[in-house]
C-alpha positions in Angstrom: -17.9 -21.2 -87.0 -19.6 -22.2 -83.7 -22.6 -24.4 -84.6 -24.3 -23.8 -81.2 -24.2 -20.0 -81.6 -25.3 -20.3 -85.3 -28.3 -22.6 -84.5 -29.3 -20.6 -81.5 -29.2 -17.3 -83.5 -31.0 -18.9 -86.4 -33.7 -20.4 -84.3 -34.5 -17.3 -82.3 -34.6 -15.0 -85.3 -36.5 -17.5 -87.4 -39.3 -17.9 -84.8 -39.4 -14.2 -84.0 -40.0 -13.3 -87.7 -42.4 -16.2 -88.5 -45.7 -14.6 -89.1 -44.3 -11.1 -88.6 -45.1 -8.1 -90.8 -41.9 -8.6 -92.7 -42.9 -12.0 -93.8 -46.3 -10.8 -94.8 -44.7 -7.9 -96.6 -42.6 -10.3 -98.6 -45.7 -12.3 -99.5 -47.5 -9.1 -100.6 -44.6 -7.9 -102.7 -44.4 -11.3 -104.4 -48.0 -10.9 -105.6 -47.0 -7.7 -107.4 -43.5 -8.4 -108.6 -41.3 -11.3 -109.7 -40.3 -13.3 -106.6 -36.6 -13.3 -107.5 -36.5 -9.5 -107.6 -38.4 -9.3 -104.3 -35.9 -11.7 -102.7 -32.9 -9.8 -104.0 -34.2 -6.5 -102.5 -35.1 -8.0 -99.1 -31.9 -10.1 -98.9 -29.8 -7.0 -99.4 -31.8 -5.1 -96.8 -31.4 -7.8 -94.2 -27.7 -8.2 -94.9 -27.2 -4.5 -94.4 -29.3 -4.4 -91.2 -27.6 -7.4 -89.7 -24.1 -6.0 -90.5 -25.0 -2.9 -88.6 -26.4 -4.9 -85.7 -23.4 -7.2 -85.5 -20.9 -4.3 -85.6 -22.8 -2.6 -82.7 -22.9 -5.8 -80.8 -19.2 -6.5 -81.4 -18.3 -3.1 -80.1 -20.3 -3.6 -77.0 -18.6 -7.0 -76.5 -15.2 -5.3 -76.7 -15.9 -2.5 -74.2 -18.4 -3.7 -71.7 -18.0 -6.4 -69.0 -19.9 -9.6 -69.9 -22.1 -9.2 -66.8 -23.6 -5.9 -68.1 -24.0 -7.3 -71.6 -25.9 -10.3 -70.2 -28.0 -8.1 -67.9 -29.1 -5.8 -70.8 -29.5 -8.7 -73.2 -31.7 -10.7 -70.8 -33.8 -7.6 -70.1 -34.2 -7.1 -73.9 -35.3 -10.7 -74.4 -37.8 -10.5 -71.6 -39.1 -7.2 -73.0 -39.5 -8.6 -76.5 -41.2 -11.7 -75.0 -43.8 -9.7 -73.3 -44.4 -7.3 -76.2 -44.6 -10.2 -78.7 -47.2 -12.0 -76.5 -49.2 -8.7 -76.2 -48.9 -7.7 -79.9 -52.1 -6.7 -81.5 -51.0 -8.3 -84.8 -50.5 -7.4 -88.4 -52.0 -4.1 -89.5 -52.7 -4.6 -93.2 -53.7 -1.0 -93.9 -50.3 0.3 -92.7 -48.4 -2.1 -94.9 -50.5 -1.2 -98.0 -50.0 2.5 -97.4 -46.2 2.0 -97.1 -46.2 -0.2 -100.3 -48.1 2.5 -102.2 -45.6 5.2 -101.2 -42.7 3.2 -102.4 -44.4 1.3 -105.2 -43.2 3.2 -108.2 -39.5 2.5 -107.8 -39.1 -1.1 -109.2 -39.3 -4.4 -107.5 -35.7 -4.6 -106.1 -35.6 -1.1 -104.8 -39.2 -1.2 -103.4 -38.5 -4.5 -101.6 -35.2 -3.2 -100.3 -36.7 0.1 -98.9 -39.8 -1.5 -97.5 -37.8 -4.1 -95.5 -35.1 -1.6 -94.5 -37.7 0.8 -93.1 -39.8 -1.9 -91.5 -36.8 -3.7 -89.8 -34.6 -0.7 -88.8 -34.6 -0.9 -85.0 -36.9 -3.8 -84.9 -36.7 -6.5 -82.3 -34.8 -8.9 -84.5 -32.1 -6.3 -85.3 -31.8 -5.6 -81.5 -31.7 -9.3 -80.7 -29.0 -9.8 -83.3 -26.9 -7.0 -81.8 -27.5 -8.5 -78.3 -26.3 -11.9 -79.5 -23.3 -10.4 -81.1 -22.5 -8.6 -77.9 -22.7 -11.9 -75.9 -20.5 -14.0 -78.2 -17.0 -13.3 -79.6 -18.3 -14.7 -82.9 -19.8 -11.9 -85.0 -19.6 -13.7 -88.3 -21.6 -16.7 -86.9 -24.3 -14.4 -85.4 -24.5 -12.5 -88.7 -24.8 -15.8 -90.7 -27.4 -17.3 -88.4 -29.5 -14.1 -88.3 -29.3 -13.4 -92.0 -30.1 -16.9 -93.1 -33.0 -17.0 -90.7 -34.5 -13.8 -92.1 -33.9 -15.0 -95.7 -35.6 -18.3 -94.9 -38.6 -16.7 -93.3 -38.9 -14.4 -96.2 -38.8 -17.2 -98.7 -41.5 -19.0 -96.7 -43.5 -15.8 -96.8 -43.0 -15.6 -100.6 -43.8 -19.2 -101.4 -45.9 -20.7 -98.6 -47.1 -18.0 -96.3 -50.8 -18.2 -97.2 -50.7 -22.0 -96.9 -49.0 -21.9 -93.5 -51.5 -19.3 -92.1 -54.3 -21.7 -93.0 -52.9 -24.4 -90.7 -51.1 -22.5 -88.0 -52.8 -19.3 -86.7 -50.5 -16.2 -86.6 -51.4 -15.8 -82.9 -49.9 -19.2 -82.2 -46.7 -18.3 -84.0 -46.5 -15.1 -82.0 -47.1 -16.9 -78.7 -44.3 -19.5 -79.5 -41.9 -16.6 -80.4 -42.9 -14.7 -77.2 -42.4 -17.7 -74.9 -39.1 -18.4 -76.6 -37.9 -14.8 -75.9 -39.0 -15.1 -72.3 -37.1 -18.4 -71.9 -33.9 -17.1 -73.4 -34.2 -13.9 -71.4 -34.5 -15.9 -68.2 -31.6 -18.1 -69.2 -29.3 -15.1 -70.0 -30.2 -13.4 -66.7 -29.4 -16.7 -64.8 -26.0 -16.8 -66.6 -25.4 -13.1 -65.6 -26.0 -13.7 -61.9 -25.1 -17.3 -61.3 -22.7 -18.5 -64.0 -19.0 -17.9 -63.4 
């Protein structure tokens, strides 16, 4: 397992999800259900989503030239950087409506479905696919992304309210957005100038 790829994937995904609606959903679910059941549901959802992302990314790595993969990946990172910096923030009413719709199904199933629906096609899933497409190490990307999402969720479950008291969500989003822009620029530089 390549530690650089693992740490890069972990760091990008961790910062991107810190303070995101998924972390706040985990916090909200943990106020209604036992935290272990919430974590089992969301852990299974993230594992399934990341498996799909890594498989798509691995297929792209096998069939497309590295230049095109880097070009698209760099553009995606720049796009997510801009949209993260411009995000209007967490819409609590939307999350409460979704939770009410799924609420009668038990803690594990509710957590699984809420996270699956919230993250399907989300920026972190696309970034995971992009990273898997850039590196011939899908297991490392899967491990880094999945562990980052699990870690952020556990923080949401146990310490989310405390963290939000000290670090504003807008600051967390700005750091994540700037990180996306920096990685996007670095990937585009590699696409055009690295040999």
